[in-house]
C-alpha positions as CSV (number, residue, x, y, z in Angstrom):
1,M,-12.4,39.3,-67.1
2,F,-13.4,37.3,-64.1
3,I,-13.6,33.5,-63.6
4,K,-17.0,33.1,-62.0
5,N,-17.5,29.4,-61.6
6,T,-15.2,29.2,-58.7
7,W,-14.8,30.1,-55.0
8,Y,-13.8,33.5,-53.7
9,V,-13.3,34.9,-50.2
10,A,-16.1,37.3,-49.6
11,C,-15.3,38.4,-46.1
12,S,-14.1,37.1,-42.8
13,L,-16.5,35.5,-40.4
14,A,-15.3,37.8,-37.7
15,D,-16.1,40.9,-39.7
16,L,-19.6,39.6,-40.5
17,T,-20.3,38.6,-36.9
18,A,-19.1,42.0,-35.6
19,L,-21.9,43.7,-37.6
20,G,-24.5,42.1,-35.3
21,D,-28.0,42.6,-36.8
22,K,-26.6,44.5,-39.8
23,P,-26.0,42.6,-43.1
24,L,-22.8,43.1,-45.2
25,G,-23.1,44.4,-48.7
26,R,-20.2,43.5,-51.1
27,T,-19.7,43.5,-54.9
28,I,-17.8,40.5,-56.2
29,C,-17.1,40.0,-59.9
30,N,-19.6,42.8,-60.6
31,E,-22.3,40.9,-58.7
32,Q,-23.9,43.0,-56.0
33,M,-24.4,40.7,-53.0
34,V,-25.6,40.9,-49.4
35,F,-24.4,38.5,-46.7
36,F,-26.3,37.7,-43.5
37,K,-26.8,34.9,-41.0
38,G,-30.0,32.9,-41.4
39,P,-32.2,31.4,-38.7
40,D,-29.8,28.5,-38.2
41,G,-26.8,30.8,-37.8
42,K,-25.3,29.9,-41.2
43,V,-24.3,32.5,-43.6
44,A,-26.4,33.2,-46.7
45,A,-25.9,35.5,-49.6
46,V,-28.5,36.9,-52.0
47,E,-28.6,39.6,-54.6
48,D,-28.4,43.1,-53.0
49,F,-31.7,44.2,-54.6
50,C,-35.1,44.5,-53.0
51,P,-37.7,43.2,-55.5
52,H,-40.2,45.8,-54.3
53,R,-38.6,49.1,-55.2
54,G,-35.0,48.1,-55.9
55,A,-33.4,49.4,-52.7
56,P,-30.2,47.7,-51.6
57,L,-31.1,45.1,-49.0
58,S,-27.7,45.7,-47.4
59,L,-29.1,48.9,-46.0
60,G,-31.6,47.0,-43.9
61,K,-31.2,44.7,-40.9
62,V,-31.3,41.0,-39.9
63,C,-34.2,39.9,-37.7
64,N,-34.7,36.3,-36.6
65,G,-32.6,35.1,-39.5
66,K,-34.6,37.1,-42.1
67,L,-33.2,40.0,-44.1
68,V,-35.4,43.0,-43.6
69,C,-35.3,45.8,-46.2
70,G,-34.6,49.2,-44.7
71,Y,-37.1,50.9,-47.1
72,H,-40.5,49.3,-46.5
73,G,-39.8,46.3,-44.3
74,L,-39.9,43.6,-46.9
75,E,-38.4,40.3,-45.4
76,M,-36.2,38.1,-47.5
77,G,-35.2,34.5,-46.8
78,C,-31.9,32.8,-47.4
79,E,-33.0,31.4,-50.7
80,G,-33.8,34.8,-52.2
81,K,-37.5,34.5,-51.7
82,T,-39.7,37.2,-50.2
83,V,-41.4,35.8,-47.1
84,H,-43.2,38.7,-45.5
85,M,-44.0,42.4,-45.7
86,P,-46.3,44.3,-43.2
87,G,-49.8,44.5,-44.5
88,Q,-49.0,43.2,-48.0
89,R,-49.2,40.0,-50.0
90,V,-45.7,39.4,-51.3
91,R,-45.1,35.7,-51.4
92,G,-45.7,35.7,-55.1
93,F,-42.8,38.1,-55.7
94,P,-40.1,36.5,-58.0
95,A,-37.0,35.4,-56.1
96,V,-33.8,37.4,-56.3
97,K,-30.6,35.4,-57.0
98,A,-29.1,33.5,-54.2
99,F,-25.4,32.6,-54.1
100,A,-23.8,29.4,-52.7
101,V,-21.6,30.1,-49.7
102,V,-19.2,28.0,-47.6
103,E,-17.8,28.9,-44.2
104,R,-14.2,27.7,-43.9
105,Y,-10.9,28.8,-42.4
106,G,-12.5,31.7,-40.7
107,F,-13.8,33.2,-44.0
108,V,-17.0,33.2,-46.0
109,W,-16.5,31.9,-49.5
110,V,-18.9,32.6,-52.3
111,W,-19.5,31.1,-55.8
112,P,-20.6,34.1,-58.0
113,G,-21.2,32.2,-61.2
114,D,-23.7,29.5,-62.4
115,Q,-25.4,28.2,-59.3
116,A,-26.2,24.9,-61.1
117,K,-22.4,24.3,-61.3
118,V,-21.5,24.9,-57.7
119,D,-18.9,22.3,-56.6
120,E,-17.7,22.4,-53.0
121,S,-15.0,19.9,-53.9
122,Q,-13.2,22.8,-55.7
123,M,-12.7,24.6,-52.4
124,P,-8.9,25.0,-51.8
125,V,-7.3,23.1,-49.0
126,F,-4.6,24.7,-46.7
127,E,-2.6,23.0,-44.0
128,F,-2.0,26.1,-41.9
129,F,-5.6,27.1,-41.1
130,D,-7.3,25.3,-38.1
131,N,-3.8,23.9,-37.2
132,P,-2.4,24.5,-33.7
133,A,1.2,24.1,-35.1
134,W,0.6,27.4,-37.0
135,A,-0.5,30.9,-36.1
136,Y,-2.3,33.2,-38.5
137,G,-3.1,36.9,-38.5
138,G,-4.2,39.2,-41.3
139,G,-6.5,41.9,-42.5
140,L,-8.4,43.4,-45.5
141,Y,-7.8,46.2,-48.0
142,H,-10.1,47.6,-50.6
143,V,-7.8,48.3,-53.5
144,K,-8.9,50.5,-56.4
145,A,-7.0,48.5,-59.1
146,D,-7.5,45.6,-61.5
147,Y,-7.1,42.4,-59.4
148,R,-4.6,41.1,-62.0
149,L,-2.2,44.0,-61.1
150,M,-2.1,42.6,-57.5
151,I,-1.3,39.1,-58.9
152,D,1.5,40.6,-61.1
153,N,2.8,42.4,-57.9
154,L,2.9,39.3,-55.8
155,M,4.4,37.1,-58.5
156,D,7.3,39.5,-59.0
157,L,8.9,40.3,-55.7
158,T,11.8,42.4,-57.2
159,H,9.7,45.4,-56.3
160,E,10.5,44.8,-52.6
161,T,13.9,46.4,-53.1
162,Y,12.2,49.7,-53.9
163,V,8.7,49.8,-52.5
164,H,9.6,48.0,-49.2
165,A,13.2,49.2,-48.8
166,N,12.8,49.7,-45.0
167,S,11.2,46.3,-44.2
168,I,11.7,43.3,-46.5
169,G,13.6,44.8,-49.5
170,Q,17.3,44.2,-50.2
171,P,19.5,44.4,-53.3
172,E,20.1,40.7,-53.4
173,I,16.5,40.2,-54.6
174,D,17.3,42.0,-57.8
175,E,20.7,40.3,-58.1
176,T,19.4,36.7,-57.7
177,P,17.6,35.2,-60.7
178,C,14.3,33.5,-60.3
179,E,12.9,30.3,-61.7
180,T,9.4,30.0,-63.0
181,K,7.5,26.9,-63.9
182,V,3.9,26.0,-64.8
183,D,2.3,22.9,-63.3
184,G,-1.2,22.5,-64.7
185,D,-3.3,25.4,-63.6
186,K,-0.6,26.6,-61.1
187,V,2.4,28.8,-61.5
188,I,5.4,28.5,-59.2
189,L,8.2,31.2,-59.1
190,Q,11.1,30.8,-56.7
191,R,14.2,32.7,-55.7
192,H,16.9,31.5,-53.2
193,M,19.5,33.8,-51.8
194,E,22.5,32.5,-49.9
195,G,24.8,34.0,-47.3
196,I,23.2,37.4,-47.0
197,Q,22.1,39.7,-44.2
198,A,18.5,39.5,-43.3
199,P,16.4,42.7,-43.9
200,P,14.7,44.4,-40.9
201,F,11.4,42.4,-40.9
202,W,13.2,39.1,-40.9
203,Q,15.7,40.2,-38.3
204,M,12.7,40.8,-36.1
205,A,11.4,37.3,-36.9
206,M,14.8,35.8,-36.2
207,S,14.9,37.4,-32.8
208,A,11.4,36.2,-32.0
209,N,12.5,32.7,-32.8
210,G,15.7,32.9,-30.7
211,L,18.1,33.4,-33.6
212,D,20.9,35.9,-33.8
213,P,19.4,38.6,-36.1
214,Q,22.9,39.7,-37.3
215,A,23.8,36.2,-38.5
216,K,24.2,35.5,-42.2
217,V,21.2,33.7,-43.6
218,D,19.9,31.9,-46.6
219,R,16.6,33.4,-47.7
220,W,13.8,32.1,-50.0
221,Q,10.7,33.3,-51.8
222,I,8.5,30.8,-53.4
223,C,5.4,32.3,-55.0
224,R,2.5,30.0,-55.8
225,F,-0.4,31.2,-58.0
226,S,-3.6,29.1,-58.2
227,P,-6.8,30.2,-59.9
228,P,-8.9,32.1,-59.7
229,S,-6.7,34.6,-58.0
230,H,-5.0,33.1,-54.9
231,V,-1.2,33.6,-54.2
232,M,0.5,31.8,-51.4
233,I,4.2,32.7,-50.9
234,D,6.6,30.6,-48.8
235,V,9.0,33.1,-47.3
236,G,11.7,32.9,-44.7
237,V,15.3,32.8,-43.6
238,A,17.5,30.1,-42.2
239,L,21.0,30.4,-40.7
240,A,23.4,30.1,-43.6
241,G,24.5,26.6,-44.5
242,K,21.7,24.9,-42.5
243,G,19.6,23.9,-45.5
244,G,17.7,27.0,-46.5
245,F,14.0,26.2,-47.0
246,D,14.6,22.6,-45.8
247,A,16.4,23.7,-42.6
248,A,15.3,22.3,-39.2
249,P,12.7,24.5,-37.4
250,E,15.3,25.6,-34.8
251,H,17.5,27.1,-37.5
252,K,14.9,29.2,-39.3
253,A,12.0,31.6,-39.3
254,Y,9.4,30.5,-41.8
255,S,6.0,31.8,-42.9
256,V,3.5,31.6,-45.7
257,V,2.2,35.0,-47.0
258,V,-1.5,34.4,-47.7
259,D,-3.1,36.4,-50.4
260,F,-6.8,36.0,-51.3
261,I,-7.6,38.4,-54.1
262,T,-11.3,38.9,-54.9
263,P,-12.3,41.0,-57.9
264,E,-14.9,43.6,-57.2
265,T,-15.1,45.5,-60.6
266,E,-12.8,45.8,-63.6
267,T,-10.7,48.4,-61.6
268,S,-11.1,47.4,-58.0
269,H,-10.7,44.3,-55.7
270,W,-10.9,43.1,-52.2
271,Y,-7.5,42.0,-50.8
272,H,-7.6,39.6,-47.8
273,W,-3.9,39.4,-46.7
274,G,-2.3,37.6,-43.9
275,M,0.7,35.5,-42.7
276,A,0.7,32.0,-41.4
277,R,3.8,31.0,-39.4
278,Q,5.3,27.9,-37.8
279,F,7.5,29.5,-35.2
280,K,6.1,30.6,-31.8
281,P,2.4,29.9,-32.8
282,E,1.2,30.4,-29.2
283,D,2.6,34.0,-29.0
284,A,-0.4,36.2,-29.6
285,A,1.7,39.4,-29.1
286,L,4.0,38.3,-31.9
287,T,1.0,37.6,-34.2
288,D,-0.2,41.2,-33.6
289,K,3.3,42.6,-34.2
290,I,3.7,40.7,-37.5
291,R,0.2,41.7,-38.5
292,T,1.0,45.4,-37.9
293,G,4.2,45.2,-39.9
294,Q,2.7,43.2,-42.7
295,G,-0.2,45.6,-42.9
296,G,2.2,48.5,-43.4
297,I,4.0,46.6,-46.1
298,F,0.8,45.8,-48.0
299,G,-0.3,49.4,-47.5
300,E,2.7,50.4,-49.6
301,D,1.7,48.0,-52.3
302,M,-1.9,49.3,-52.3
303,E,-0.7,52.9,-52.8
304,M,1.5,51.9,-55.8
305,L,-1.2,49.7,-57.4
306,Q,-3.8,52.4,-57.2
307,L,-1.5,55.0,-58.8
308,Q,-0.6,52.4,-61.4
309,Q,-4.3,51.8,-62.2
310,A,-4.9,55.5,-62.5
311,N,-2.1,55.8,-65.1
312,I,-3.4,52.8,-67.0
313,T,-6.9,54.2,-67.0
314,K,-5.6,57.6,-68.2
315,W,-3.6,56.1,-71.1
316,P,-5.4,52.9,-72.1
317,E,-3.7,52.8,-75.5
318,R,-0.3,52.4,-74.0
319,K,1.0,48.8,-74.0
320,L,2.8,47.6,-70.9
321,L,6.3,46.2,-71.5
322,M,7.4,42.8,-70.2
323,L,10.8,41.7,-68.8
324,N,12.0,38.3,-67.5
325,I,11.1,39.3,-64.0
326,D,7.4,39.4,-65.1
327,S,7.3,35.7,-66.0
328,G,5.2,34.7,-62.9
329,G,2.5,37.3,-63.6
330,V,2.6,36.6,-67.4
331,Q,2.1,32.9,-66.8
332,S,-0.6,33.5,-64.2
333,R,-2.6,35.7,-66.6
334,R,-2.3,33.1,-69.3
335,I,-4.0,30.6,-67.0
336,I,-6.7,33.1,-66.2
337,D,-7.3,33.8,-69.9
338,R,-7.5,30.1,-70.7
339,L,-9.9,29.3,-67.9
340,L,-12.0,32.4,-68.9
341,A,-12.2,31.2,-72.5
342,E,-13.3,27.7,-71.3
343,E,-15.9,29.1,-69.0
344,N,-17.3,31.5,-71.7
345,E,-17.7,28.6,-74.1
346,T,-20.2,27.1,-71.6
347,G,-22.3,30.3,-71.5
348,V,-21.0,32.1,-68.5
349,T,-19.5,35.5,-69.2
350,A,-17.7,37.9,-66.9
């Protein structure tokens, strides 16, 4: 069910740092992990299991870069090896599993699969992080639903008309056909709407960028899925007739919706959401305003997906029906299934 030989966002560096001397426990792809900062200040991740009596190491504390179990004081190093325990000889204890991590773009990324196959060159590259021409703000939701349902949701934005009617939804989304194409392991779905009124969220963005919020606009939605479960969505509006997506910056409000979807279990996932924008990147108050608005929008998604999962769990024998608007999600799932099959052939199972 999960592609494991790949990189997932485990947490934000800010969230981990805010814990101080407390480690962070997190389940990713059914692997129980604990994250902490080692003696050199770099993040480490090991199995959340004390080899002494099986207590979760995440209930302990971090002392001088060592992970100290909260049950009997066993100290664990960054490589998963026991290094000390008061009054006991423990260096012969078998090591627990350690997971490769990378700190990048303000996040901690983890490789939950075969540690012999860790490949840092597979880390995704994004132009908008660590770039002063862009601003970014986001958050985290724990969603009690299959991670693939979130991918389906993000690769079919027709739901905006109904779930997000008061913010980003409008009838033109339903009325405008989308185009879906597969490029290797990526799926790209796009919709372009011309000569329409901007919905409330984008009227706010237009005002922030010095544009008349009542002016007619051309609006675009370009959803890009890439494995294992990332979805980046180019969204925005430009004054009508100025070129749409290709319009000059002074004629548009343009952003990228950032969606890092990390499976937890078969029926839950961690959802790191955010928005990167090119207009007014220096305006911190605007970043906070957009974060608040976007958080509310994604909260509506979370409610719908969790209720959807509850229904699917209750009636597992019922087959879900597919329409042409589901093409982005269908193609994304096909890529996931193919990569899972390839990975399982090499001996790694989800």
